C-alpha positions in Angstrom: -46.8 -21.5 -17.0 -49.1 -22.9 -14.3 -50.6 -20.1 -12.2 -52.9 -22.1 -9.9 -51.4 -24.8 -7.7 -53.9 -24.8 -4.9 -57.7 -24.9 -4.9 -58.5 -25.6 -1.3 -57.0 -29.0 -1.9 -53.6 -30.0 -3.2 -53.2 -31.4 -6.7 -52.4 -34.8 -5.3 -55.6 -34.9 -3.2 -57.7 -33.7 -6.1 -56.3 -36.4 -8.4 -57.0 -39.0 -5.7 -60.6 -37.8 -5.4 -61.1 -38.0 -9.2 -59.5 -41.4 -9.3 -61.7 -42.7 -6.4 -64.9 -41.3 -7.8 -64.4 -42.0 -11.5 -67.5 -41.2 -13.4 -69.8 -41.1 -10.3 -71.4 -37.7 -9.9 -70.2 -34.3 -10.5 -66.9 -33.7 -8.6 -65.6 -30.6 -10.2 -63.2 -28.3 -8.5 -63.7 -24.5 -8.6 -61.2 -21.7 -9.0 -60.9 -19.9 -5.7 -61.0 -16.5 -7.5 -63.6 -16.7 -10.2 -65.5 -19.9 -9.0 -65.4 -21.4 -12.5 -64.6 -25.1 -13.0 -60.9 -26.2 -13.0 -59.2 -29.5 -13.7 -56.3 -30.9 -11.7 -53.2 -31.9 -13.7 -50.4 -34.0 -12.3 -46.8 -33.1 -12.9 -45.2 -34.7 -15.9 -42.5 -33.9 -18.5 -41.5 -30.3 -17.9 -44.9 -29.3 -16.4 -45.5 -28.9 -12.7 -48.7 -30.1 -11.1 -51.4 -27.4 -11.4 -55.1 -26.7 -11.8 -56.3 -25.4 -15.1 -59.6 -23.7 -16.0 -62.0 -25.8 -18.1 -62.4 -22.7 -20.3 -60.0 -19.8 -20.2 -61.3 -16.8 -18.2 -59.5 -13.6 -19.2 -61.1 -11.8 -16.2 -59.5 -14.2 -13.7 -55.9 -13.5 -12.7 -55.3 -17.3 -12.2 -56.4 -18.2 -15.7 -53.8 -18.8 -18.5 -53.8 -15.7 -20.7 -52.7 -17.4 -23.9 
């Protein structure tokens, strides 16, 4: 279940930024709690739009605990 839906920008804005920049430079987004890199994911199928940590962080309350 997605825990993080906002990261100072909306998912939609984050996806627009990634699309516009493509492979130019480092345009990572950071978790507002642990400051580790997160990736924006658009809604699709039965999943709502959300940010997901690049690597799970068990110490962060916004990270997936799987």
